[in-house]
C-alpha positions as a printed Julia matrix, in Angstrom:
707×3 Matrix{Float64}:
 111.03   41.27   35.68
 113.69   44.18   34.6
 115.67   45.93   37.23
 114.0    48.99   37.05
 110.44   47.3    37.57
 112.03   45.54   40.64
 113.15   48.96   41.94
 109.62   50.46   41.56
 108.11   47.53   43.38
 110.56   47.92   46.34
 109.89   51.71   46.23
 106.23   51.3    46.5
 106.46   48.88   49.36
 108.44   50.99   51.36
 106.12   54.02   50.64
 103.28   51.69   51.72
 105.18   50.54   55.09
 106.1    54.31   55.81
 102.48   55.29   55.24
 101.11   52.54   57.58
 103.83   53.78   60.1
 102.77   57.28   60.02
  99.02   56.41   60.17
  99.79   53.99   63.21
 101.32   57.17   64.82
  98.5    59.57   63.81
  95.79   56.99   65.26
  97.98   56.64   68.53
  98.13   60.48   68.89
  94.57   60.57   68.33
  93.85   58.25   70.81
  96.23   59.76   73.38
  94.79   63.14   72.82
  91.36   61.72   73.38
  91.93   59.83   76.38
  94.68   61.95   78.24
  93.5    64.68   80.56
  96.72   66.95   80.03
  99.0    67.28   77.09
 101.97   68.96   77.46
 101.18   70.24   80.91
  97.77   71.69   79.42
  94.3    70.63   80.64
  92.56   70.14   77.31
  89.2    69.74   78.91
  89.63   72.87   80.83
  91.05   74.92   77.94
  88.12   74.02   75.71
  85.66   74.75   78.25
  87.39   78.37   78.94
  87.33   78.6    75.09
  83.43   77.91   74.88
  82.2    78.97   78.51
  81.68   82.07   80.36
  81.41   82.3    84.19
  80.13   85.81   85.88
  80.24   86.6    89.49
  77.09   87.77   91.43
  78.53   89.77   94.21
  77.23   88.97   97.65
  76.23   92.11   99.75
  78.25   92.45  102.9
  76.11   92.23  106.18
  75.18   95.45  108.09
  76.83   96.22  111.49
  74.3    97.47  114.09
  74.4    98.76  117.6
  72.14   97.15  120.31
  69.84  100.19  119.74
  69.61   99.2   116.0
  71.64  102.12  114.87
  73.76  101.53  111.77
  77.37  101.49  112.52
  78.52   99.86  109.23
  76.79   99.4   105.94
  77.16   99.28  102.17
  76.04  102.59  100.53
  76.3   104.45   97.42
  79.01  106.88   96.93
  80.0   109.14   94.05
  83.27  110.17   92.28
  83.56  113.5    90.88
  84.84  114.04   87.23
  85.13  116.89   84.88
  85.14  116.89   81.33
  87.81  119.27   79.95
  87.75  118.37   76.06
  85.47  121.07   73.99
  84.47  118.2    71.61
  81.97  117.31   74.05
  79.73  120.26   73.43
  77.8   120.06   70.26
  75.3   122.93   70.9
  76.5   126.15   72.03
  73.85  126.84   74.4
  74.16  123.41   76.03
  77.89  123.0    76.96
  79.19  119.53   78.0
  82.64  120.7    79.3
  83.93  122.93   81.65
  83.7   126.32   80.3
  85.03  128.59   82.86
  87.73  127.05   84.77
  88.39  129.76   87.24
  84.7   130.17   88.34
  84.4   126.29   88.58
  87.43  126.17   90.84
  86.2   128.98   92.89
  82.98  127.19   93.49
  84.37  123.65   94.07
  87.2   124.64   96.47
  85.0   125.21   99.69
  82.79  122.1    98.88
  85.75  119.77   98.28
  87.86  121.14  101.04
  90.61  122.18   98.41
  92.21  125.67   97.56
  91.23  127.3    94.49
  94.63  126.91   92.96
  94.7   123.12   93.66
  91.49  122.73   91.72
  93.01  124.66   88.95
  95.96  122.32   88.94
  93.52  119.46   87.86
  91.32  121.72   85.48
  94.17  122.94   83.32
  95.27  119.26   82.82
  95.69  118.34   78.97
  93.05  115.62   79.28
  89.38  114.49   78.07
  88.43  114.26   81.61
  89.84  114.47   85.14
  89.26  113.45   88.56
  89.81  115.31   91.89
  92.17  113.23   93.8
  91.01  111.61   97.18
  88.93  114.47   98.05
  86.82  113.99   94.98
  86.08  110.36   95.66
  83.37  108.7    98.14
  81.3   111.66   98.21
  78.02  111.45   99.78
  74.28  112.75   98.79
  74.89  116.18  100.54
  77.93  116.98   98.94
  76.85  115.69   95.6
  73.64  117.71   96.11
  75.81  120.75   96.88
  77.88  120.35   93.66
  74.71  120.01   91.48
  73.2   122.94   92.72
  76.15  124.97   91.38
  74.64  124.06   87.72
  78.12  124.06   86.6
  78.55  122.6    82.95
  81.19  119.74   82.43
  80.79  118.43   85.83
  79.74  114.45   86.53
  79.66  111.83   88.98
  80.21  108.08   88.66
  78.41  105.91   91.1
  79.72  103.11   93.13
  79.27  101.01   96.31
  81.49  101.52   99.35
  81.68  100.55  103.07
  80.28  103.32  105.05
  80.35  104.3   108.57
  77.39  106.67  109.22
  78.81  107.53  112.72
  82.33  108.35  111.6
  84.87  108.39  114.58
  82.44  106.48  116.86
  83.66  103.07  118.56
  86.08  102.97  115.69
  88.49  100.25  117.28
  85.38   98.11  117.98
  84.02   98.19  114.48
  87.15   98.26  112.54
  87.09   99.01  109.04
  86.75   96.89  105.56
  88.69   97.9   102.43
  87.33   97.42   98.96
  89.86   96.07   96.11
  88.91   98.63   93.3
  90.17   96.17   90.95
  88.0    93.21   92.13
  85.35   95.01   93.99
  85.88   92.63   96.91
  85.66   93.85  100.39
  87.68   92.63  103.29
  87.61   93.54  106.91
  91.03   94.69  108.08
  90.37   95.52  111.86
  87.82   95.09  114.42
  84.62   93.28  114.02
  84.66   93.92  110.31
  88.06   91.55  110.55
  86.89   89.07  113.03
  83.62   88.41  111.53
  84.66   89.09  107.95
  83.38   85.66  106.6
  80.06   86.09  108.26
  79.61   89.47  107.0
  80.99   88.7   103.36
  78.85   86.19  102.6
  79.51   84.07   99.56
  79.32   85.23   95.87
  77.28   83.4    93.31
  77.95   82.64   89.69
  76.19   82.54   86.2
  77.7    79.86   83.84
  76.77   79.79   80.1
  78.13   79.06   76.58
  79.39   81.93   74.4
  80.07   82.44   71.23
  83.33   83.98   69.34
  82.22   87.28   70.27
  81.62   86.56   73.84
  77.8    86.58   73.76
  75.57   83.89   74.98
  74.56   81.27   72.51
  70.78   81.06   72.33
  69.01   77.94   73.79
  71.97   76.76   75.71
  71.79   75.88   79.52
  72.45   78.73   81.95
  73.68   77.47   85.46
  73.31   79.89   88.22
  74.36   79.78   91.68
  72.74   82.28   93.8
  74.87   84.56   96.07
  74.54   84.08   99.83
  74.1    87.52  101.32
  76.35   88.42  104.2
  74.86   88.12  107.79
  74.04   91.1   109.86
  75.62   91.54  113.34
  74.12   93.44  116.23
  76.57   94.42  118.85
  75.99   94.92  122.33
  77.43   98.56  122.03
  74.74  100.93  123.33
  74.91  103.97  120.99
  73.86  106.37  123.78
  76.39  105.2   126.42
  79.11  105.09  123.64
  78.36  108.51  122.94
  78.62  109.81  126.5
  82.06  108.08  126.78
  83.22  109.67  123.47
  82.14  113.07  124.3
  83.52  112.86  127.89
  86.9   112.18  126.36
  86.67  115.0   123.82
  85.71  117.4   126.6
  88.93  116.35  128.61
  91.09  116.38  125.11
  90.61  120.26  125.28
  92.68  120.72  128.62
  94.84  117.73  128.7
  97.48  115.78  126.78
  98.23  112.03  126.83
  99.5   109.04  124.75
  96.38  107.38  124.89
  93.03  106.87  126.61
  91.04  103.98  126.88
  87.46  103.6   128.45
  85.5   100.34  128.64
  82.09   99.93  130.16
  80.46   96.67  130.71
  76.88   95.27  131.69
  77.55   94.38  135.25
  75.09   91.61  135.26
  75.84   90.13  131.86
  79.3    91.03  130.92
  78.08   92.65  127.71
  80.5    95.49  126.44
  78.1    98.57  126.37
  80.88  101.06  125.3
  84.57  100.98  124.26
  86.93  103.64  122.67
  90.66  104.06  122.4
  91.77  107.68  121.85
  93.34  108.81  119.57
  90.76  107.21  117.58
  90.1   107.45  113.62
  87.15  107.84  111.3
  86.98  104.25  109.4
  85.81  106.36  106.28
  89.16  108.14  105.87
  91.35  105.65  107.72
  93.37  108.3   109.53
  94.89  105.76  111.86
  97.9   106.37  114.07
  97.95  102.87  116.06
  96.32   99.9   114.47
  96.03   98.1   118.01
  93.12   98.62  120.18
  94.47   99.26  124.05
  91.48   97.37  125.3
  93.04   94.13  124.16
  96.07   94.37  122.21
  98.59   96.36  124.25
  99.01   94.89  127.87
 100.7    97.18  130.47
 101.41   97.32  134.07
  98.06   98.42  135.6
  99.3    99.57  138.94
  97.02   99.88  142.25
  93.98   98.63  140.63
  95.41   95.13  141.16
  95.46   95.51  144.96
  91.59   94.68  144.81
  92.62   91.26  143.7
  95.61   90.87  145.92
  93.12   91.64  148.94
  90.5    89.34  147.58
  93.01   86.54  147.15
  93.98   87.03  150.88
  90.36   86.87  151.94
  89.64   83.93  149.98
  92.66   81.98  151.42
  91.38   83.09  154.89
  94.57   85.14  155.77
  92.98   88.79  155.82
  92.21   90.49  158.84
  91.18   94.13  158.03
  91.99   95.44  161.6
  95.54   94.13  161.51
  98.09   96.91  161.33
 101.57   97.82  159.98
 103.82  100.68  159.58
 103.26  102.46  156.32
 105.68  104.55  154.46
 108.68  102.56  153.49
 109.56   98.76  153.32
 113.15   97.3   152.65
 113.15   93.93  151.17
 115.78   91.1   151.98
 117.82   92.07  148.85
 118.25   95.81  150.02
 115.54   97.0   147.56
 113.42   99.96  149.21
 109.58  100.21  148.12
 107.6   103.09  149.36
 103.93  104.35  149.24
 102.94  107.26  147.01
 103.35  109.2   150.33
 106.89  108.26  151.29
 106.24  109.66  154.75
 103.3   107.17  155.27
 100.61  107.75  157.69
 101.98  106.08  160.72
 100.71  102.94  161.88
  97.36  101.97  160.18
  95.12   98.95  159.51
  95.03   96.85  156.01
  91.57   98.23  155.54
  92.75  101.91  155.92
  95.77  100.68  153.52
  93.34   99.81  150.88
  91.65  103.23  150.95
  95.09  105.02  150.78
  96.46  102.68  148.2
  99.39  101.54  150.33
 101.91   99.8   148.53
 103.54   98.84  152.01
 100.28   97.34  153.18
 100.31   95.1   150.09
 103.98   94.03  151.03
 102.88   93.2   154.56
 100.08   91.08  153.45
 102.01   89.25  151.05
 105.02   88.77  153.46
 103.21   87.54  156.56
 100.26   85.78  154.92
 100.98   84.76  151.36
 103.64   83.65  148.68
 104.06   84.18  144.99
 102.39   80.72  144.07
  99.34   81.51  145.94
  99.21   85.11  144.31
  99.55   83.73  140.78
  97.12   81.09  141.21
  94.36   83.82  142.43
  95.41   86.26  139.43
  94.92   83.47  136.8
  91.65   82.33  138.49
  90.22   85.82  138.02
  90.99   85.94  134.46
  94.57   87.7   134.24
  97.42   86.04  132.13
  95.02   84.52  129.79
  92.63   85.67  126.68
  89.13   86.69  127.69
  87.94   85.09  124.31
  86.59   88.52  123.22
  85.55   88.28  119.65
  88.1    90.9   118.36
  91.17   90.16  116.59
  94.75   90.52  118.14
  93.83   89.77  121.96
  96.94   89.56  123.92
  97.22   87.51  127.31
  99.37   90.17  129.24
 102.09   88.33  131.62
 102.24   87.16  135.25
 106.3    86.61  135.27
 107.08   87.19  138.89
 109.38   84.95  140.9
 111.73   86.43  143.53
 110.61   88.22  146.37
 110.63   91.98  145.04
 108.91   90.92  141.9
 106.1    89.28  144.05
 105.72   92.4   146.26
 105.57   94.39  142.97
 103.08   92.07  141.48
 100.88   92.5   144.42
 100.37   96.25  143.5
 100.37   95.96  139.68
 103.96   96.53  138.85
 106.2    93.94  137.04
 103.13   92.1   135.35
 100.95   93.3   132.47
  97.22   93.02  132.07
  94.47   94.47  129.4
  91.65   96.7   130.26
  89.27   93.73  129.01
  90.93   91.55  131.72
  90.45   94.02  134.41
  86.83   94.71  133.48
  86.23   91.0   133.32
  87.67   90.55  136.78
  85.29   93.14  138.25
  82.23   90.88  137.08
  82.92   88.72  140.0
  82.3    91.77  142.29
  78.98   92.62  140.8
  77.73   89.1   140.62
  78.37   87.75  144.06
  81.74   86.16  143.28
  80.6    84.49  139.99
  83.12   85.35  136.97
  81.53   86.1   133.7
  82.77   86.11  130.01
  82.68   89.32  128.59
  81.01   89.53  125.07
  80.64   92.25  122.22
  78.13   90.69  119.77
  74.49   90.34  120.78
  73.05   88.32  117.76
  74.04   87.2   114.03
  71.12   87.65  111.85
  70.15   86.34  108.35
  69.73   89.76  106.41
  67.29   88.3   104.2
  64.94   86.45  106.36
  65.51   88.1   109.61
  66.3    84.69  111.11
  68.52   84.71  114.17
  71.58   82.6   113.29
  73.13   82.86  116.54
  72.57   84.61  120.01
  75.26   85.59  122.66
  74.03   85.84  126.41
  75.42   85.93  129.92
  78.02   83.2   130.24
  79.25   82.14  133.8
  82.94   81.07  133.89
  83.25   79.92  137.7
  82.83   81.39  141.14
  85.88   82.76  142.51
  84.74   84.55  145.57
  82.62   84.03  148.63
  79.77   86.64  149.33
  81.49   87.58  152.48
  84.74   88.29  150.41
  82.83   90.22  147.57
  80.95   92.29  150.16
  84.0    93.27  152.15
  85.75   94.37  148.64
  82.77   96.51  147.77
  82.56   98.09  151.35
  86.62   98.8   150.64
  85.95  100.2   147.25
  83.13  102.49  148.78
  85.32  103.8   151.3
  88.17  104.59  148.77
  85.69  106.98  146.99
  83.44  108.01  149.39
  85.27  108.06  152.61
  87.15  111.16  154.05
  90.64  112.18  152.28
  90.96  108.58  150.41
  92.86  108.2   146.87
  89.34  107.93  145.13
  87.86  111.22  146.52
  87.96  112.83  142.86
  85.3   110.31  141.73
  82.8   111.04  144.69
  79.37  111.74  143.78
  76.62  113.49  146.21
  74.38  110.21  145.91
  77.82  108.04  147.0
  76.54  105.49  144.42
  80.01  105.26  142.24
  82.5   103.04  143.89
  86.04  101.74  142.82
  89.78  101.67  143.19
  92.32  104.14  141.57
  95.61  102.99  140.1
  98.92  104.84  139.26
 101.78  102.92  137.64
 105.1   103.8   136.33
 105.95  103.11  132.82
 108.87  100.38  132.12
 111.9   101.86  130.49
 112.42   99.15  127.53
 115.98  100.54  126.59
 117.75  100.9   130.09
 115.62   98.69  132.21
 113.63   99.88  135.56
 111.2   102.63  135.3
 110.92  106.03  133.4
 111.62  109.07  135.61
 108.93  112.08  135.5
 105.6   112.77  137.07
 103.94  112.44  133.47
 105.61  109.08  132.82
 102.59  107.03  134.48
  99.53  105.3   133.57
  96.55  106.39  135.56
  93.47  104.09  135.9
  90.05  103.8   137.68
  88.28  100.23  138.23
  84.88  100.56  139.7
  81.06  100.27  139.08
  77.77  102.2   139.57
  75.49  102.28  141.27
  76.88  100.28  144.29
  73.64   99.15  145.64
  72.6    97.51  142.56
  75.23   97.61  139.94
  74.53   98.47  136.4
  77.73   99.08  134.7
  81.31   98.08  135.25
  83.84  101.1   134.48
  87.47  100.64  133.61
  89.53  103.55  132.15
  93.22  104.38  131.99
  95.42  107.12  130.52
  98.81  106.64  129.4
 101.13  109.97  130.27
  98.39  112.21  131.21
  99.53  115.78  131.64
 101.68  116.21  134.44
 100.54  112.57  135.75
  97.19  113.98  136.78
  94.18  112.01  137.55
  92.0   114.65  136.51
  91.48  113.77  132.96
  90.19  110.42  134.1
  88.23  111.64  137.13
  86.45  114.32  135.07
  85.6   111.97  132.15
  84.46  109.12  134.56
  82.19  111.44  136.55
  80.84  112.98  133.58
  79.98  109.77  132.07
  78.17  108.39  135.3
  76.18  111.75  135.48
  74.96  111.09  132.17
  74.29  107.29  132.96
  72.43  108.36  135.93
  69.98  110.29  133.73
  69.73  107.74  131.0
  68.85  105.2   133.77
  66.39  107.42  135.42
  68.46  107.41  138.62
  69.43  111.03  138.91
  70.48  111.99  142.33
  67.54  113.21  144.5
  69.81  116.21  145.72
  69.35  117.56  142.06
  66.19  119.82  142.15
  64.49  120.17  138.79
  60.82  120.68  138.29
  59.28  118.13  136.14
  56.35  118.73  133.91
  54.27  115.51  132.51
  53.63  116.68  129.06
  49.97  116.12  128.22
  48.65  115.25  124.59
  47.84  118.68  122.47
  46.67  116.32  119.58
  43.63  118.23  117.95
  44.04  121.07  120.41
  43.63  124.69  119.45
  47.2   126.19  119.0
  46.66  129.27  120.85
  45.24  127.11  123.96
  48.37  125.01  123.78
  50.75  127.93  123.9
  49.1   129.35  126.9
  49.31  126.0   128.79
  53.03  125.83  127.81
  53.64  129.34  128.78
  51.95  129.0   132.11
  54.44  126.04  132.92
  57.46  127.71  131.64
  57.86  125.74  128.68
  59.45  126.84  125.53
  57.9   125.78  122.27
  58.39  125.9   118.38
  55.53  126.03  116.11
  55.98  124.21  112.7
  53.42  125.17  110.1
  50.79  128.24  109.95
  47.92  125.86  110.97
  45.37  126.64  113.81
  45.21  123.08  115.28
  48.13  120.92  116.63
  48.32  117.45  114.91
  51.59  116.28  116.3
  54.06  116.7   118.98
  57.7   116.21  120.14
  58.39  115.03  122.58
  55.33  112.78  122.66
  52.37  112.83  125.13
  53.39  111.27  128.62
  57.1   112.45  128.46
  58.4   114.33  131.36
  60.2   117.48  130.6
  61.61  120.34  132.35
  61.92  124.22  131.87
  65.1   123.55  129.83
  63.39  121.48  127.41
  61.47  122.71  124.21
  58.22  121.3   123.05
  57.51  121.2   119.08
  54.15  121.55  117.74
  53.18  120.25  114.36
  50.27  122.23  112.82
  47.29  121.2   110.32
  48.93  123.33  107.36
  48.28  121.6   104.3
  51.69  122.68  102.8
  54.3   122.33  105.61
  57.95  123.05  104.55
  61.05  121.37  105.74
  61.94  123.26  108.92
  65.46  123.83  110.23
  66.59  121.45  112.48
  70.44  122.27  112.8
  71.51  122.43  116.28
  68.91  119.99  117.55
  70.0   116.51  118.89
  69.94  113.4   116.36
  66.96  112.15  118.51
  64.81  115.38  118.52
  65.45  116.2   114.84
  64.47  112.36  113.71
  61.43  112.65  115.62
  60.21  115.84  114.12
  61.12  115.21  110.47
  59.53  111.52  110.68
  56.45  112.96  111.92
  56.39  115.07  109.01
  56.58  112.09  106.65
  60.31  112.49  105.59
  62.78  109.59  105.58
  65.28  110.59  107.71
  69.01  109.11  107.2
  71.67  110.01  109.99
  75.62  110.51  109.18
  77.54  110.65  112.24
  76.74  111.14  115.81
  75.47  113.78  118.13
  73.74  117.11  117.2
  72.69  118.19  113.56
  75.39  120.43  111.67
  73.88  120.31  108.13
  70.61  119.01  106.42
  70.3   118.0   102.71
  66.98  119.46  102.16
  66.97  123.2   103.06
  64.74  125.05  105.41
  61.55  126.27  103.79
  61.7   123.6   100.84
  58.75  121.77   99.85
  58.89  117.77  100.18
  57.06  114.72   99.05
  55.82  112.03  101.44
  58.87  109.47  102.43
  61.44  111.79  100.67
  64.79  111.16  101.98
  66.67  113.85  104.15
  70.12  113.37  105.23
  71.18  114.9   108.37
  74.97  115.39  109.25
  75.72  115.13  112.8
  78.59  116.17  114.92
  79.5   115.82  118.89
  78.7   118.71  121.04
  82.44  118.93  121.47
  85.23  119.23  118.61
């Protein structure tokens, strides 16, 4: 064999061995790739799935929040964003312009509707762009605003439809309801405050998905399986808030806001027998539609403060329950000097001479509290009682950011101060909760805000909340004695609660005025206005229906007036609402008969003879319907609306009417009424005199009587 042939054989063997080696490596790599889940940190199965599988989200609808009256407080609605086309290239026919032709006229017409100046609108219209939007005021437009713009018949204007969280009553129970924010990038809506935040998962539901195989262009491949997971819609929540009572409270505070200043104002009303929250507001408030928020914390539960003399009720109750209280025991009022030399005085530092402990309560005497504690009690006893009544711990109310307050008193002066509500901190909801023991024969109740949670698709009640008893904290004798003292405080002669006195004597309670702590230098701030005034009571005393706890920080001049005026106004409205108007009020009631199918002229005579005002709707000769309904009791201050048998009744003018009256009239005409806001009608989406079709929607914008 030649040398060359041997080299060729040797070279061929080397090639074969190298080829076998490479083949083994390739086979090994193939096996590795086939058996391994990850290569170089990449999940191959997931990568392949993403390249061939597409998953789309099915958006779950967020649940609606209702009041106990079934008024909508928060819902998902269609909204509109205004845009203007500026490019002349959009117009292909001269007689049918598709862009803004006259910018000056367009700006002049849009300005009052959007709330801009003409110049501000022109700034948008003069941009070098194909189309423009109009900033924040051009977004989230409702049907009424959209309709006003469409009625202008201006070329080049258009709307983009979307969905948003909407609060029909605007600035109404805002801290309770809170708000939810929609991420424009993902369209996900998340609760940020109040009920919207606390029950975010319940309201949100769960998004569904559609998964399918796609081709290179992203389209679904025919005859391939589609995996569909349906969305679970958000649940509806019904609050214990009574829209009418909430309205009484909101309007009373707005009325006082015209005459007085304050840092904040909180007003809370509970059902005296169940603990359900019927109304709650913190002022300054905000409109969750525009989020003009100045304080993100709800005073009712998130900002504890020194409550002042309303705590005397619980110091007295504690003494009674420990068997050490004698209301006829006397002491010298005015001032008291503690063992460390601190002088503590009554609000009237001259005092009222030697008085009984009973009288000391009615006069809100600090020295009376000191003498009760010094003679018969101690700090441990007082703290134990306060904790038993619910202070120093959360109430468990279903709202975010509830605080506990503090009961940090140890030394003699601190204990005395705590007895009359200084040096400790509480929240309004704790104070309202403690009052439930006095309206339930000593049984303390848990306050609650949600009445029920309902499946929005089936109507099934998922969860229901009712009266919850915590424990008995006082005897019948002690409760009756405290009620007697509260009665004397308001209805007795020249006592501290006289400003709350009603002619029927049914509103009772305890007032409070506390100094505001100086967090910088220690001690308390000087000045008559640096106080928190408060009222804790219930109505009516003979059979309590509501518990009231209201407080104001830094009212003008330290006055109780903004508080007493609002509380008495609310109670006056409640007395009518509950059908318990004082017998001293003389009004002639007229039981309204049925005028249905009666001659119109004869009906007018009947109403005129009883001094009842009336309004006729339509040009018919017979009455087909009426508002109020037959059987209602009305007075000479009321108006009866008579709907006649005309075939083609036009839309009436309901501006200025209450939402209830306007709703009744329009509903009986066959219109589908949608209310936006609360109070009285200030605008209607279908103008007076317009024709309408059955079930056509009409939107009424509402506003409180006081602005």
